[in-house]
C-alpha positions, 0 to 999 in steps of 0.5 A: 698383365700376362707374364708380368715381370718386376725387372726394371729397365736399368737406364744409366743415370749420367749425362753429357752425350749429344742427344737426338743423335743416338743411332739404332744399334745391334741387339740394343736393350734401350738402356738395359744395363744387363740382359735378363738371364734366362735358362730356357732354350728360346732365350739362348737361341735369341741371344745367339742370333743377336751375337751372329748379327753383331759379328756381321751375319744377318739373321733372317727376320720374317715379319709375321703374316697378319691382317685386319681381323686377326685376333691375339689371345682371342681378345685383341682384334687387329684393325689397321696397320699404322707402322711396318718397319724393321721387322715389327709392325704397329696396329690399331686394334680393339680389345673385345673383352673391354670393348675399347680401342688399343694399340699393339706392337708386334714382332717375331719372337726370334727378333734380335730386339724381342727380349729388350722390347719385352723388358722395356714394356714391362718396366714401363707398365710398372711405372704406372704414371698417368702422364704416360700412355700406359702399357696394358699387356706384354706377351710372348706366345705362338712365336710372337711378341706383342705389346698392348698399350692405350689408344687415345682417340680424343687426343691430338699429336703435337705434330698436328698441332704444330702443322697449324702454327706455333703454340700460344705462349701459355700452351708452350709453357704447359708443354715444357712444364708437363713433359719435363716433370713427367720425364724427371719422374721416369728417370728417377725410376730408371726409365728413359724415352730416347725417342721423344719426338712430336709424334710421341707427345699427345694433348688431350681435349682438357689440355693435358699432355701425355707421352707415349712409347716410354722406353718401348719406342726406342727398344723397337728401333734399337736406339741407345744412348750413353747419357740418356738424361741429356738425350731426353732433355735436349729432346724436350728443348727441341719440342719447346723450340718447335712449339715457339717457332714452328721450326726444327732447331737443326739444319735439316727438316724433320716431322713436317717442320722446316729446319734452320738455314744451313750454316747459321748455327743454333739461333734463339727462338726469339731471333727466328720468329718475332713475338716469342716469349723471352723466358721460354726462348731462354729455357729452350736454349738452356735445354739445347745447350751445346758446349756451353752456348746458351741464351743471352743471359748465360744461364747454366745449361740444363742437362737433365729433365729434373734440372729443366723442370726446376728451371721452368718452375723458377720462371714467372708463370705464363698466364693464359690469355684473358678473355676479351671484355666488352663494356656494357652499354651505357643504359646498363650501367648500375648506380655504383658504376655511375658514381663520382669515384675517380671523377673531379669534384665540382666547385661548390655553389651558394646554398639556395633556401629550400621552401618546405611545402605544407603537409599533404591535404593540410591547406584550405583546399585540401580540407575541402577536397577531403569533404568532397571525397567523403560525400562521394564515397557515402553516395557510392555505398548507398547506390551499391547497397540498393543495387545489391538488394534489388538483384537479390529480391528479383525473380530467377527468370530475370537472371541472365545465363553465363555464355559458354565460349567454345574454342575457335579454329584459330586457337588449335595448337600449331601443327609440328614443323620439320627441323632442318638437319645441318650435318650428320656423323657416324658414331661407333665409339665402342668399335674402331670409330668408323661406321661407313661415313661415306654414306652418311649424307643419304639419311637426310637427302630426301631420297628414300631409295638411298640409305646409310648402312652399317658394317656386316656383322655375324649376329643381330646383336653385333656378335657381342662386340658392342652394344650398338652403333648409330648416327649423330644428327647435328641441328646446328643449334639447340632446338625443340624436337617432339618426334623423329621418324625413321625408315629402315630396310628391314626390322631394326631396333633403335633408340632415340637419344639426345645430348644435353641442351647446353652441349656445345660439342658432340658427346663422345660416348653413348652414355653421355646422351639421354635415352628418350624413346625406343622402338623397332620395325622398318618404319618407326616414330620415336617421341620423347615423353615431352618435347626436348631441346637439344642440338645433337640427336643420336639414332642408336641401333641396338638390333640389326636385321638379317641382310647381305649374308649377315646382319646389317642395319640400313637407314634410308630416311630421318625426319625430325619434327618440332 
């Protein structure tokens, strides 16, 4: 990390303040006990401006004039501004060196909170806990302060999850368990969040929860708290409350959720919504404890993330829902399943005498049958020997020629058949994630005059920004394909890649597809070495033709044959 500092954010380790009510202060330090003292002139100028702000004089804060395409440190290319507030801005960007998406916070170097943002970012980076979205860089250069952090495109904000409805009890249990344990670890290192909202919690595709903006989000907004552990604990309780009820536990709407009715106070989650898990409802009330008012069992309130994590660990673990089981049909039952275990025994009956049959072929009829069979065998052997001798002594002219069969027209292999493309998606995992999705349907509309096209690049090799872009074709189900016909506008290099035959969802990285064939030209037919079964077909463009004053790929038609 550029200009890495070992100074940790010294968050006060006490409790008792009303959380989620901390206001944006002036020249706030996000829990930093003392400002890092520096002798350079720029730091003194920043401190002076902060003092002027406290005394009532409002220094002029000019947000840096930046736009999409601007590069920081000749490495981080800004793509999209996602937040612009109070003199700072947040961006989705691309790390061109490592070819991955990142997030960037930007603010002027003379911003009153610039020093505390740098201190918070560097302290958060030193934590190195994978349960938090990692800070990758924290730099001051060219009158700018910027913080670079991970960007997780495969994760979903808790805000979006709650918009679809309350979480299942197991998911809510995992949420409070993982978040409380992570925040307990952060507070042991002297770090607080102070802005733990639904948008700060992400759930990955594997079900793991990650927290972003540790210390940094509060520093950007100047939020402080006298008792940071209590603040973060109540914030976790509010997240659990919202996960159980899809309501915000206060009388005001927030984060896309409706608040509680005014004047009724803090209701337990199981009083707001039927069917709420009782144990999780009590945990939420203990975290949201206000002046001793807790859940019905009157358990002591949880005032620190560590206490909350221990309370969650002490409760019976909430198991995931079991998959539905359908009994096999009657005819599929095994001998073991059809046994008499657990069934009432039948009343014993009188034993009937058993007649033992004589051994096979030991009766008079059997002996006669054996002699008859023996005579027939002897006659058959004699007849066979005579026919063999007669054939061996016969002249060669009497031998018949073995007829040679020729394949008929009906035995020819069936001609290849077209495979229907159900849908298509643009595929740009090494860039900003988007590559003209609005034109994607044109590649299989049957009209060769229409085409899907890429962004305009400054080199046929994507100006060294990435190794390729492409389109993923969804066949609806796994099908066998033998060839893919492609029509381009201009000479284009392309690869045919396929997902595994058992893939139930589209892979997210190009290396997760197997390369089957490659070619170049304006009309290209790509054939795997042998027919391959897959649901997802990736058309991966690797070299672009000169077009529109730069280099742009244009794909007009795709035909897949079985």
